[in-house]
N, CA, C and O of each residue as an XYZ file, in Angstrom:
396
protein
N     113.939     -6.256     93.269
C     113.877     -6.549     94.684
C     115.087     -7.337     95.092
O     115.268     -7.481     96.301
N     115.924     -7.858     94.264
C     117.032     -8.609     94.562
C     116.615    -10.117     94.809
O     115.536    -10.569     94.424
N     117.565    -10.850     95.485
C     117.271    -12.207     95.716
C     117.494    -13.080     94.519
O     118.158    -12.664     93.570
N     116.969    -14.262     94.530
C     117.091    -15.332     93.538
C     116.250    -14.914     92.260
O     115.063    -14.621     92.401
N     116.800    -14.887     91.127
C     115.989    -14.630     89.948
C     114.934    -15.721     89.797
O     115.099    -16.880     90.179
N     113.699    -15.191     89.132
C     112.672    -16.112     88.949
C     113.102    -17.164     87.829
O     113.737    -16.819     86.832
N     112.714    -18.441     88.070
C     112.940    -19.402     87.075
C     111.585    -19.378     86.108
O     110.513    -19.851     86.486
N     111.758    -18.845     84.984
C     110.672    -18.779     84.157
C     110.041    -20.067     83.640
O     108.922    -20.112     83.127
N     110.873    -21.142     83.821
C     110.360    -22.498     83.382
C     109.775    -23.247     84.525
O     109.337    -24.387     84.373
N     109.759    -22.583     85.752
C     109.053    -23.393     86.786
C     107.633    -23.384     86.644
O     107.050    -22.578     85.919
N     107.020    -24.336     87.376
C     105.513    -24.495     87.229
C     104.838    -23.205     87.867
O     103.813    -22.739     87.370
N     105.408    -22.676     88.917
C     104.794    -21.471     89.656
C     104.929    -20.352     88.743
O     103.984    -19.567     88.659
N     105.987    -20.169     88.039
C     106.155    -18.925     87.100
C     105.128    -19.112     85.884
O     104.576    -18.126     85.396
N     104.903    -20.333     85.438
C     103.947    -20.599     84.277
C     102.495    -20.280     84.767
O     101.696    -19.694     84.036
N     102.208    -20.665     85.952
C     100.847    -20.423     86.480
C     100.654    -18.955     86.690
O      99.587    -18.406     86.416
N     101.731    -18.295     87.198
C     101.588    -16.746     87.373
C     101.386    -16.128     85.975
O     100.515    -15.271     85.824
N     102.089    -16.496     85.038
C     102.009    -15.790     83.752
C     100.609    -16.089     83.197
O      99.990    -15.204     82.607
N     100.111    -17.280     83.367
C      98.815    -17.858     82.908
C      97.702    -16.918     83.616
O      96.752    -16.432     83.002
N      97.949    -16.737     84.960
C      96.871    -15.978     85.747
C      96.900    -14.479     85.280
O      95.859    -13.842     85.120
N      98.069    -13.984     85.085
C      98.073    -12.541     84.639
C      97.425    -12.368     83.200
O      96.757    -11.369     82.934
N      97.626    -13.270     82.389
C      97.063    -13.272     81.032
C      95.592    -13.397     81.196
O      94.852    -12.675     80.527
N      95.116    -14.263     82.040
C      93.699    -14.566     82.268
C      93.048    -13.223     82.750
O      91.989    -12.832     82.260
N      93.684    -12.564     83.679
C      93.229    -11.375     84.278
C      93.059    -10.316     83.133
O      92.055     -9.609     83.051
N      94.035    -10.260     82.317
C      93.952     -9.286     81.147
C      92.821     -9.683     80.207
O      92.090     -8.837     79.692
N      92.702    -10.915     80.008
C      91.497    -11.456     79.191
C      90.101    -11.141     79.780
O      89.138    -10.846     79.072
N      90.066    -11.224     81.081
C      88.755    -10.889     81.735
C      88.515     -9.446     81.698
O      87.352     -9.050     81.629
N      89.562     -8.551     81.738
C      89.489     -7.181     81.604
C      89.031     -6.732     80.242
O      88.072     -5.979     80.072
N      89.762     -7.231     79.302
C      89.615     -6.676     77.856
C      88.613     -7.518     77.172
O      88.022     -7.064     76.192
N      88.368     -8.734     77.620
C      87.508     -9.669     76.716
C      88.541    -10.575     75.890
O      89.587    -10.163     75.390
N      88.066    -11.843     75.844
C      88.910    -12.743     75.068
C      89.182    -12.400     73.649
O      90.295    -12.559     73.145
N      88.162    -11.933     73.013
C      88.215    -11.664     71.525
C      89.112    -10.425     71.325
O      89.916    -10.379     70.395
N      88.972     -9.497     72.147
C      89.895     -8.191     72.067
C      91.268     -8.528     72.355
O      92.180     -8.022     71.701
N      91.486     -9.396     73.343
C      92.924     -9.699     73.708
C      93.521    -10.545     72.611
O      94.664    -10.323     72.210
N      92.723    -11.574     72.088
C      93.281    -12.405     71.035
C      93.646    -11.536     69.757
O      94.712    -11.682     69.158
N      92.742    -10.689     69.419
C      92.952     -9.871     68.220
C      94.193     -8.923     68.468
O      94.992     -8.684     67.563
N      94.310     -8.417     69.687
C      95.442     -7.594     70.001
C      96.866     -8.360     69.852
O      97.889     -7.900     69.344
N      96.678     -9.623     70.412
C      97.829    -10.540     70.213
C      98.087    -11.142     68.853
O      99.104    -11.782     68.590
N      97.069    -10.889     67.974
C      97.277    -11.404     66.665
C      97.149    -13.015     66.552
O      97.765    -13.685     65.724
N      96.282    -13.511     67.485
C      95.928    -14.944     67.467
C      94.501    -15.155     67.489
O      93.754    -14.190     67.649
N      94.026    -16.384     67.336
C      92.658    -16.790     67.400
C      92.143    -16.875     68.891
O      92.985    -16.973     69.784
N      91.019    -16.847     69.150
C      90.534    -16.980     70.520
C      90.769    -18.398     70.981
O      90.975    -18.645     72.170
N      90.740    -19.330     70.050
C      91.147    -20.803     70.346
C      92.661    -20.784     70.881
O      93.002    -21.324     71.933
N      93.481    -20.128     70.062
C      94.825    -20.185     70.522
C      95.126    -19.414     71.899
O      96.045    -19.764     72.640
N      94.286    -18.351     72.174
C      94.349    -17.665     73.390
C      93.881    -18.713     74.577
O      94.549    -18.873     75.598
N      92.767    -19.336     74.332
C      92.348    -20.330     75.332
C      93.303    -21.359     75.580
O      93.391    -21.866     76.698
N      94.080    -21.732     74.556
C      95.203    -22.781     74.739
C      96.287    -22.255     75.693
O      96.795    -22.950     76.572
N      96.609    -20.932     75.443
C      97.639    -20.362     76.261
C      97.107    -20.273     77.718
O      97.817    -20.612     78.664
N      95.759    -19.777     77.886
C      95.214    -19.666     79.136
C      95.225    -20.979     79.901
O      95.419    -21.021     81.116
N      95.000    -22.100     79.108
C      94.918    -23.408     79.733
C      96.277    -24.147     79.809
O      96.367    -25.338     80.107
N      97.321    -23.349     79.518
C      98.713    -23.830     79.656
C      99.057    -24.952     78.652
O     100.016    -25.710     78.797
N      98.193    -24.989     77.627
C      98.588    -25.906     76.503
C      99.499    -25.370     75.477
O     100.044    -26.082     74.633
N      99.653    -24.062     75.574
C     100.728    -23.343     74.688
C     101.451    -22.395     75.538
O     100.861    -21.803     76.443
N     102.702    -22.216     75.297
C     103.551    -21.257     76.073
C     103.028    -19.853     75.846
O     102.476    -19.463     74.817
N     103.275    -19.134     76.949
C     102.903    -17.650     76.990
C     104.363    -16.972     76.884
O     105.225    -17.134     77.747
N     104.520    -16.263     75.827
C     105.808    -15.596     75.527
C     105.801    -14.381     76.144
O     104.709    -13.898     76.443
N     107.013    -13.675     76.443
C     107.168    -12.448     77.003
C     106.483    -11.332     76.125
O     105.974    -10.323     76.613
N     106.521    -11.602     74.857
C     105.821    -10.598     73.906
C     104.348    -10.674     74.145
O     103.688     -9.650     73.973
N     103.731    -11.841     74.545
C     102.267    -11.834     74.854
C     101.920    -11.082     75.983
O     100.869    -10.442     76.011
N     102.821    -11.107     77.046
C     102.588    -10.377     78.216
C     102.822     -8.824     77.969
O     102.081     -7.976     78.467
N     103.836     -8.539     77.218
C     104.079     -7.128     76.972
C     102.986     -6.497     76.024
O     102.649     -5.324     76.185
N     102.498     -7.195     75.148
C     101.369     -6.692     74.349
C     100.127     -6.682     75.219
O      99.373     -5.712     75.145
N      99.869     -7.640     75.998
C      98.604     -7.486     76.954
C      98.720     -6.228     77.754
O      97.719     -5.538     77.946
N      99.877     -5.900     78.226
C     100.139     -4.775     79.087
C      99.837     -3.414     78.318
O      99.262     -2.456     78.834
N     100.297     -3.463     77.039
C     100.063     -2.264     76.179
C      98.444     -2.077     75.977
O      97.850     -1.006     76.099
N      97.869     -3.314     75.651
C      96.379     -3.224     75.392
C      95.703     -2.781     76.620
O      94.748     -2.016     76.488
N      96.084     -3.175     77.868
C      95.425     -2.756     79.030
C      95.706     -1.201     79.330
O      94.842     -0.471     79.817
N      96.920     -0.793     79.012
C      97.136      0.587     79.159
C      96.277      1.471     78.212
O      95.796      2.526     78.626
N      96.086      1.039     76.942
C      95.285      1.712     76.079
C      93.771      1.736     76.513
O      93.053      2.712     76.294
N      93.333      0.578     77.152
C      91.978      0.457     77.730
C      91.841      1.335     78.841
O      90.829      2.033     78.911
N      92.798      1.401     79.797
C      92.768      2.475     80.911
C      92.621      3.865     80.273
O      91.699      4.605     80.616
N      93.510      4.218     79.362
C      93.461      5.602     78.765
C      91.998      5.974     78.265
O      91.437      7.026     78.570
N      91.460      5.001     77.476
C      90.107      5.277     76.936
C      89.079      5.201     78.006
O      88.044      5.847     77.848
N      89.240      4.507     79.043
C      88.249      4.528     80.206
C      88.345      5.743     81.015
O      87.314      6.198     81.511
N      89.489      6.327     81.206
C      89.816      7.585     81.853
C      89.237      8.655     80.998
O      88.679      9.567     81.607
N      89.266      8.716     79.685
C      88.782      9.674     78.804
C      87.201      9.694     78.960
O      86.562     10.745     79.011
N      86.662      8.496     79.027
C      85.185      8.359     79.097
C      84.726      8.850     80.484
O      83.673      9.480     80.583
N      85.523      8.566     81.600
C      85.151      9.080     82.881
C      85.208     10.628     82.869
O      84.366     11.308     83.455
N      86.189     11.120     82.209
C      86.314     12.620     82.110
C      85.056     13.106     81.477
O      84.399     13.982     82.040
N      84.670     12.580     80.314
C      83.615     13.000     79.548
C      82.214     12.985     80.487
O      81.432     13.933     80.561
N      82.091     11.867     81.092
C      80.977     11.751     82.074
C      80.960     12.740     83.128
O      79.918     13.331     83.414
N      82.117     12.967     83.756
C      82.173     14.126     84.752
C      81.742     15.414     84.130
O      80.911     16.110     84.714
N      82.296     15.809     82.883
C      81.895     17.012     82.304
C      80.352     17.012     82.042
O      79.687     18.025     82.258
N      79.817     15.897     81.590
C      78.354     15.901     81.259
C      77.631     15.974     82.475
O      76.552     16.566     82.445
N      78.065     15.432     83.644
C      77.215     15.522     84.888
C      77.352     16.833     85.713
O      76.578     17.120     86.627
N      78.360     17.576     85.332
C      78.533     18.847     85.929
C      79.244     18.796     87.303
O      79.642     17.712     87.729
N      79.407     19.895     87.981
C      80.075     19.892     89.201
C      79.404     18.963     90.270
O      78.174     18.925     90.291
N      80.061     18.278     91.078
C      79.535     17.439     92.199
C      80.195     17.783     93.350
O      81.369     18.153     93.352
N      79.380     17.664     94.520
C      79.974     17.982     95.816
C      81.170     16.918     96.140
O      81.126     15.757     95.734
N      82.228     17.437     96.908
C      83.376     16.529     97.198
C      82.681     15.332     97.963
O      81.818     15.562     98.811
N      83.061     14.107     97.658
C      82.741     12.863     98.352
C      81.472     12.300     97.676
O      81.111     11.167     97.994
N      80.775     13.002     96.774
C      79.636     12.472     96.186
C      79.840     11.137     95.424
O      79.030     10.210     95.429
N      81.025     11.160     94.769
C      81.272      9.962     93.864
C      81.713      8.801     94.846
O      81.366      7.658     94.549
N      82.368      8.989     95.863
C      82.762      7.922     96.832
C      81.636      7.404     97.577
O      81.542      6.188     97.742
N      80.749      8.221     98.058
C      79.731      7.769     99.015
C      78.374      7.483     98.170
O      77.440      6.878     98.695
N      78.319      7.935     96.882
C      77.122      7.746     96.145
C      75.987      8.757     96.557
O      74.913      8.704     95.958
N      76.196      9.703     97.588
C      75.241     10.676     97.997
C      75.474     12.023     97.351
O      76.562     12.598     97.340
N      74.383     12.464     96.826
C      74.548     13.730     96.131
C      73.599     14.809     96.891
O      72.381     14.650     96.967
N      74.263     15.889     97.429
C      73.524     16.907     98.170
C      72.640     17.660     97.209
O      73.058     18.083     96.131
N      71.321     17.822     97.664
C      70.394     18.627     96.811
C      70.461     20.077     97.118
O      69.755     20.873     96.499
């Protein structure tokens, strides 16, 4: 986007990184994220509490874990669709199924 580069040492940048890691933790679960990062859940909580630094590698690995989670979720959704059979257009969005 251009402009002034982000100062990764600023408080705002640290809060943003912590928020993003927290959202990944909420999506994946603390234990799964900690395992994926190769750290204990205690160490993850310390990162989330800003008591330990969040490395670029932590964010990159969290992204990879989220992408794997999305892929497995999409595969599950496809399996559910197959098992449910054909549905009228809009049935999923509205929750209404024509009989």
